[in-house]
N, C-alpha and C positions, 0 to 999 in steps of 0.2 A: 134688460135688453131694450134697445131702441126699436120701436115698431116702424117699419119702412114700407111705403107703398109706391107703386109705379103706375102712372097713367100713360097708356101707349106702349104696353109691355111687349107687343108682338112685332113692332118694327125692329130694325137691326140694332139701333141704339138701345131700345127698350129691352130686348132679350139679352143684350150684352150686360145691361144692369142686372138682370136676373142672374146671369152666370156669376157675376162678381159678388153680388149681395148674398147669394145662397151660402157662400163660404166665408163671409165676413164674421169674425169671432164675436162681435159686440152688437150685432143687430139681428132682428128677426124679419125676414121678408114676409109681411103679414097679408098684403092684398095687392092685386094687380088688376088692371082694366084694359079693355080693348073694344072699340066700337065694332070692329069687323068680326071679332070672335067672342063676343060676350056669351058667357055660359059654358064655353069650352075650356077644358084643361089645356094649359099652355103646352103640355107634353104632346098633345095631339097636333098642335101647330108646329112645334119643333121637337121631333122624336128624339133628339139627343138628350132631352130632359126626362125621358121616360125612366121611371123608378128612381129619379132624383128629387122631383117635387110633384106634388099632387095639386098645386095651386091652379085654380080656375079663374078665368077672366070675369070680373064683376063690372058694375058700372062705376063711373068716376066718383060719384057722391059717396059710395061705400068706402072707397079707398081713402078719401079725405077724412071721413068720420072715424075710421079705425086706426089711423096711423099718426105717428109723431112727426114724420117728415115725408114729403111727397116729392117724387121725381116726375116731371112731365117730359115725355119724349114725343112731342107732337109737332106738326107743321106750324109755321109761323101764323100768328093771329088767333091760335086756339088755346093758348096757355093763360091768358090774362084773367079770364073768369075763374079758372082753377086757383090761380094765385090769390084772387080776392077771397074765395071760399076758404083757403088755407089761412089767410091772414085773419079773417073773421073768427075762425075756430082756434086761433093761437097755435097753428102748426107751421113748421118750417117748410120752405118751398124752393126747389131747385129746378130751373127750367133749362132743358137741353136744346130748346128751340131758340128762335131769334128775338122773342118778344121783350126780353129784358137786357139785351146786350148794348144797345145804342143809347147814349145819353140824350141825343137830340131827337125829339119827336118828329121834326120836319124831315130829318134824314131817314128815319124809319118809314115815314109815309112815302117819301120819294123812291126808296129802294125796294120797299115791300108792298106798296100800294095798299096800305092798311094804316090804322091810326092807333095811338096810345090812349087807352082808357085807364081810369084809376091813377091819376097823377101822383097821388101820395104813395102808391106802391112803387112806381118807377123811381121816385126820389129815395126810397128806402133800399132799392135793389143795388147790389154790388156785383161788379164784373169779376167772375171767379177764376182769374188767372192766378193760381195758388202761389206760385213761386214769387210773385211780385206784389200781390195785394192781400197777403195773409191777414194782417191786422184788421183791415176793413171787413174781410170775410167773417172773421170771428165775431164781429159786432153787428151782424144783421140777421134777418130771417128770410130774405129773398135773394137768391143767387141767379144771375144770368150766366149760365155755363158757356165758356167761349166756344166759338166754332172751331172746326178741325184745322182748316187752312190758317186762320188767325193764330191758333196756338203754336203751330210749327214756326210761323214767322216771328211772333213776339218773343218766344223763347230763344230763337236763333239770334236775334238782333239786339235784344234788350241790354246786355252788358255794355256794348259799345255806344249805344244811344245814351244811356244813363251817364256815361263817362265822357260824353261830348267828343268821341273819337272819330265819328263819321257824320256826314251831313244828313239831316232828316229829310232833305228835299231831293226828289228825283230818284228815290229808291226803286229798284226793279225787282219784282218777285216772280219767279218762274217756278210754278208748283205742279206736281203730278200726284193724282189721287187714284186709289182703287175704286171700283164701281160701287162698293157699299156706301160710299159718300152720297150717292144719288138716291138712297132710300130703297125700301123693299118693293115699292110699286114699280113694275117694269115699264120701261119706255123704249122707244125705237133705238135710242142711242145706247142703252145698256143691254139690249137684246143680244144674246150670245153671238149669233152670226154676224152682228154689226160691230161688236166691240172686241171679239177675239181676233188675235193677229192684227190688231189695229192700234193706232196711237194718234190722238188728235187734240188740238187746242179747242177750247170752247169758252164762250162768254168773255172773249178777250177785251180787257179794259172796261168790262161792264158787269162783273160778277158781284153779287150782293155782299160778299165778304169784304169788299174794298173799303167801305166806310168803317167797318169794325176794325180792320187792320190799321187804318190811318188813325182812328181814335186812340187805340192802344199805344201805337208807336209815338203819337203826339204826347200822351201822358208820360211815357217813359223818357222822352227827350226833353220835356218841359217847353216845347215849342211845336209849331205846326209841322207835321210830317206829311209828305205826299208820296204816293207809290204808283207805279204801273204794275198791275197784277194780271198775269197770264196763267190761268189754270189749264191743266191737261188731264185727259182721262187715260189711265193705264189699264191694260187688259188683265188686271189682277183683282182679287177680292178686297184685300186690305192694304193699307199703308199710304202715307204721304211723304214725298220728298220735296222739300222747298229749297231752291237755290236762290239766294238773295244777294243782290249787288248794291253796295253803298259806297259813296265817294269818301275816301279818307281825308281828314283834315291835314293840312300841311304839317310836316314834322312828326306825325304819329309813328311810333316804332312798333315792331312786332312784340317787344317786351311789354309795352303798355297794353296792347290788345290781349296778350296772354294773361296779364295780371288782372284785367277786367273780367275775363271769363272765369278765372280761378276764384276770384273773390266772390263772384255771383253764385257759382254753382258747386264749389268744392264740398259743401255740406248738404246739397240738395239730394234727396233720395231718388228722384226720378229723372234727373238731367245728367247725362253722361258726356263728358268731353272726350273726344277720341284722341289718342296719342298722335303726335305729328307723323304724317305719312300714311295714316290709316283713314280711309274714307268711311262714309256712313252708308247704310244699306237698309231698306225697309224690312228685309228679312230678319234683321237682327233686333227688331223691336216688335215683331208681330205678336199679337195677343198679350202684350204687356203695357204697362203704364209709363214706359221709358220714352224720353226724347234724347236722341243722340245728335251731337253737334260737332262739326269740324269747320275750321275757317282757314282761309288762304289769303295772302296778300299778293295782288297783281301789281307789281311795281311799274310795269309798262304802261298801265292805264290809270294808276292811282286808286284802284278799287279794292275794297274788301269783299271777298266772296265767302259767304257763309252757307253751308249745307246743313239741313236739319231734317230729321226723319222721326215720324211718330206712327203708331197704329191709329188710324183715323177713328176707329170704333172704341178705342180704349182711352189713350191720352187725349185724343181729339173729341171724345164724347163721354162715354160711361165711366171710364176710369177717373178722369178728371172730376166728374160729378161726384163720385164717391170720395175722392180726395177733399172736395169742398164740404161734403157732409161731415167728414171726420173733423175738419176745422170747426164747423158750426157747433159740434157737440163736444169739443175738447178731447177728442179721441186721438191716439197716435195717428199721425198723418198718413202713414203707410198701411194702416190696418185694412186687411182684406185685399190689398193690392200687391201682395208678394208673389206675383206671377213671373215665372221664368220665361223669357222669350223662346219662341220656337227655334231650334238649332239649325234645322235644314228643311 
């Protein structure tokens, strides 16, 4: 059995990792840590885990020492030292934060007001979008787990970008996320009286996921991609719906588009193409590792419209991280992730 540890286990992404890993058939959740709740059983923090696990929060050094692979679910800037400790100890490391997502250290400094340390670790790190970078993931020991918005966008648009069916320039991404995407620490924006019965855009054309989305789309397209990214806050706990608008190249047919999506995803365990006429809905992927995709051609404007939904805490965070772990250790990719979405 693989010994697994989680640093930052009491945040929303961290406890989602706990939920998934406790039922993984080929790992043992061995150690967890939390600065805020060190020494406390996680079942005291999340009573839903009562009589399911007696794990208590330790310090991060103990997690690294006792485990074969370490997940870090920490705010940006806090994962790099842990990655160094894991690398020095010969342990594998999966970062659910932003510290290993961007290739360009200048972009990271500009968007996150922090810097890259340990250049050699960043050169080894692989961006963990499993469906598109599997071979690279299998051959590293440091993974930058993609962000939630970027996952929904990249999976939604990748097949047509790879096949040169749409322009990579001037893509518009309109995304809506549940409040768990803002993290466990409450803010005025996520305070219930302010977000309930409300719907608003935020960080318009200035969200930190912009360079990550552009970086991934550029790699898929083989040329520079540019986006306008407008995120919104939904008054729900879970889920992301991204609506993506990209200009079709002249002469592209619906048959070519359908063929591109079929070829890309027909054998993918966690990407579901919706039948024509059936839309996507965040409810249909809640608490699962699925991404559901539907696309439409607007002949009036010459645009391809793609809708993509994920659970931001699973496929957008913990589930994708476990999928990455499975690839790192040569396990069946879907191991531990056979969760049926909530029906209603």
